[in-house]
C-alpha positions, 0 to 999 in steps of 0.5 A: 729088415724085418719088423721089430720084435719085443723081448723081456730078458737079462743080458747074460754076457758081452764082448766087443766086437769091431771098432764100437759094437758089441756081441750080446748073449740074452736070456729071453723069456720069449725065445730063450737064449739068443745072440744079439748085436748091439751096433755102436754101443760102445761110442759114448754118444750111443743110447745103448752105452749104459744099458748093454752091460751083464746083468742088465734086465729089461724090455728090449726091441730087436730086429731078427736077421737069419742067424742073429738078432740086432738090438735096437733099444732097451727099456731097463727095469734093473742094472743091478748096479749094487751087485756089480760094485761088489767083487763077490757079489759080482762073481756070483751073478756072473756064475748065475748067468753062465749057468742060465746060458748052460741050460738056455736054448734058442726057441724055448719059453724061458720065462721061468729061468728069467724070473729065477734069474732075476729073483737071485740077482735081487737077492744078492743085491738085497744081501738078506741072505748068504750068497752061498745059500743064494747060489744053492737055491738058485742052482737047485731051483734051476735044475728042478726047472729043467727036470733034473732033481731029486724029491729029497737030498742025498747025504751019503752014508749019514742022515740029512738034518730035518731042517735041511730036507725042509729047505730042499723041499722049499727050493724045489716046490715053494713060491719063487717070490719066497725062495731066497728067504731062508737060513741054515746053520751048522750041521743042516747048512752043511748038509744042504749046500753038500746035497745040492753040490752033489746033485749038480755034479751028478747032472752037470758035468760042465765046468764053469769058469766063473765058478772056479773064480768064485771058489778061489775067492771064498 
């Protein structure tokens, strides 16, 4: 077995494997999206039993194999339990993780994407901004990180409200710590949400199962 590697990241998803293991997809800042096996983590006595759930953020120690990693320990910084206890918030969180996984690649530095995902989950937990706007701001900023965006929102045949343009600029170039701190009303809200959705459809052709479930709920 190779030496331990320390990484920091968020568990995007997990599925049971065999009698007691889990196969995890983790977005790490240091090595991008990786696959890791948490051996014995489904046993009640395992030290990993509570720290291998989706949305868990923390410091992780792993061993590297040829095609995958083996998770040895997790020092969790946040489980986002309040998010998991709320059905709508957990659906948004699942979509955020799925979208992060779409862009994630192994071997690429993903520190900005990890920070963004963490901030979005924290915003869902705090409930200071509507979930719809958290989602739109997250989508737009993630597209910015991956170089797929426009400097101004597109509103079709009519002009976009000025406050929607200001929100757009805030999302593409503002400080990440302040990203999820705005609200929009009426036409400006409609303009902003519509412009982000249009951009996502242009740059991201993939259909997301979690997004379809989310749309059926709201």
